[in-house]
Structure formats: C-alpha cells, structure tokens
C-alpha distance (Angstrom), angle and dihedral (degrees) to the residues before:
residue distance angle dihedral
M1 . . .
T2 3.81 . .
A3 3.77 87.4 .
D4 3.80 88.9 55.2
I5 3.78 91.5 48.4
G6 3.81 90.8 46.9
A7 3.82 90.3 49.5
Q8 3.80 90.4 48.7
I9 3.80 91.1 49.1
V10 3.82 90.2 50.6
A11 3.84 90.6 47.8
V12 3.81 92.4 48.1
T13 3.83 90.1 46.9
N14 3.81 90.4 50.9
R15 3.81 91.8 48.9
L16 3.79 90.2 47.2
S17 3.81 92.0 52.4
Q18 3.82 90.5 47.9
K19 3.81 89.5 50.5
D20 3.82 90.0 49.6
I21 3.82 89.8 51.9
L22 3.81 90.7 48.5
L23 3.80 90.6 46.9
S24 3.82 92.7 51.9
T25 3.82 92.0 49.8
Y26 3.80 88.2 46.7
Q27 3.82 90.1 54.1
D28 3.83 90.3 49.8
D29 3.80 91.8 47.8
L30 3.81 91.3 47.9
S31 3.83 93.0 51.7
H32 3.80 89.8 46.7
L33 3.81 89.7 50.7
R34 3.82 91.9 50.7
K35 3.80 91.1 48.8
T36 3.81 91.0 49.5
D37 3.82 89.8 48.0
L38 3.81 91.1 54.6
E39 3.80 91.5 47.9
A40 3.81 90.3 50.2
D41 3.82 90.6 51.0
D42 3.81 91.1 49.7
T43 3.79 90.7 48.5
G44 3.82 90.5 49.4
V45 3.79 91.2 53.0
E46 3.80 90.7 48.6
V47 3.81 90.9 49.7
K48 3.82 91.0 51.9
M49 3.80 91.4 49.8
L50 3.81 90.9 49.9
Q51 3.80 91.0 48.4
K52 3.81 90.4 53.1
K53 3.79 90.6 48.3
V54 3.81 92.1 49.8
T55 3.80 90.4 48.7
S56 3.80 92.4 50.4
L57 3.81 91.1 47.5
Q58 3.80 90.6 49.9
D59 3.82 90.4 50.2
E60 3.79 91.2 48.5
S61 3.80 91.3 48.2
S62 3.80 90.5 49.7
Q63 3.80 91.8 50.7
L64 3.80 91.4 47.9
R65 3.79 90.4 50.9
K66 3.82 90.7 50.8
S67 3.79 90.6 48.5
L68 3.79 91.2 48.1
T69 3.80 91.1 50.4
H70 3.80 90.6 49.0
L71 3.81 92.9 48.7
Q72 3.80 90.9 46.7
G73 3.82 88.9 53.8
E74 3.79 91.1 49.8
L75 3.78 90.8 48.5
D76 3.80 91.5 50.4
Q77 3.79 89.9 49.5
Q78 3.82 91.4 50.0
Q79 3.79 90.7 49.1
R80 3.81 91.5 50.0
L81 3.79 89.7 49.6
N82 3.80 91.9 49.6
H83 3.78 90.6 48.2
A84 3.81 90.6 50.2
L85 3.80 91.0 49.4
A86 3.79 91.1 49.1
Q87 3.82 90.7 48.8
R88 3.78 90.7 49.3
N89 3.81 90.7 51.4
V90 3.80 91.4 47.7
N91 3.80 90.6 48.6
R92 3.80 90.4 51.6
E93 3.79 91.7 51.5
V94 3.80 96.0 44.5
S95 3.76 96.1 42.3
S96 3.81 107.3 139.4
E97 3.79 96.2 -162.3
P98 3.76 111.9 99.5
A99 3.75 114.5 -125.7
L100 3.76 113.3 -108.2
Q101 3.74 91.8 -151.9
H102 3.71 131.1 29.8
Q103 3.82 108.7 -103.9
C104 3.75 121.7 -177.4
P105 3.75 113.4 -151.3
D106 3.77 112.7 -109.9
P107 3.81 106.5 -114.8
R108 3.78 90.8 -147.9
T109 3.79 93.5 59.6
E110 3.80 91.9 48.2
S111 3.79 91.2 50.8
Q112 3.78 90.2 45.4
I113 3.79 89.8 51.8
E114 3.79 90.1 50.3
L115 3.82 90.6 49.8
L116 3.78 89.9 48.2
K117 3.80 90.9 51.0
K118 3.80 91.5 49.3
H119 3.79 90.6 47.9
H120 3.81 91.8 50.7
Q121 3.80 91.9 47.5
E122 3.81 90.7 51.5
E123 3.81 90.5 48.6
I124 3.79 91.0 50.6
K125 3.80 91.3 49.5
R126 3.81 91.0 49.6
K127 3.78 93.1 47.4
N128 3.81 92.0 46.6
Y129 3.80 87.8 52.9
D130 3.84 91.0 48.5
I131 3.81 90.8 49.4
K132 3.80 91.1 48.1
K133 3.82 91.3 51.3
L134 3.81 92.7 46.8
K135 3.80 90.5 50.0
E136 3.80 89.8 50.6
E137 3.82 90.9 50.1
L138 3.78 90.6 49.4
T139 3.77 92.6 50.5
V140 3.83 90.9 47.7
S141 3.79 93.1 50.8
C-alpha cells in the first residue's frame, strides 16, 4: 500500500511539474499575445492617419485641378479677346473704304487701347505663371 501511495505521489508530482511547464508557456504566450495586440492597435491607428492624409491630398489635388482648369479657361478667353482686338485693329488699318469725312484719331482712345493691351499682356503673363505653378504642384503631389 505504501508503494501505491508512493507511486501516486510520484505520478501527482509528475503531473504537477507538467502543469507548471504548461502554465509557464501559457504565461509567455499570453504576454506575446498582448504585445502583438498593442502592435496591431498602433498599426491600425497609423493606417487611419495615412488614410486621412491620402484623402486630404486627393481633395487638394482635385481642387488644384479645378483651379487649373478655371485658369486655363480664363487664359483662353483672354487670348481670344486679344486676338479679336488685334483683328479689329488690323481691319481698321486695312479698311479699303475711303473715309467720307476726315476723322482724326482721338489720341486718348489710342492710348487707352495701348494701356488695355499692356494690361491684358500682364494678365496673360500672370495667369501663365499661375498655371505653371499649379502644374508643378500637381506633378509634385
């Protein structure tokens, strides 16, 4: 009977040591799981921040494209206007109909036309510069 009790004590001791080994690996696995959980949370936060950044960059790019399109339309309109003014001036100079009455050109209107031309040229230069900068920003982003 003592041999049976001794054998049972040895068996219980063996089971207890196996349970201790399992418990220690369980503790290691649990700490590893918690660490992995924290890393996953950090990664999720980083992903959300990157998604917001991408969305804001896409919105900015879209707005820049709209602005570029608008400025290009304005530039085209200014160029058409300049072309029409130039054509009108050419038509005045080449007019084949003789004047019925002598008309001296008003110096104020000529100077105003020159000022208008200069103003339009400056606007076109400014808008070309704006378009160039917007294109550069679009290519950078």
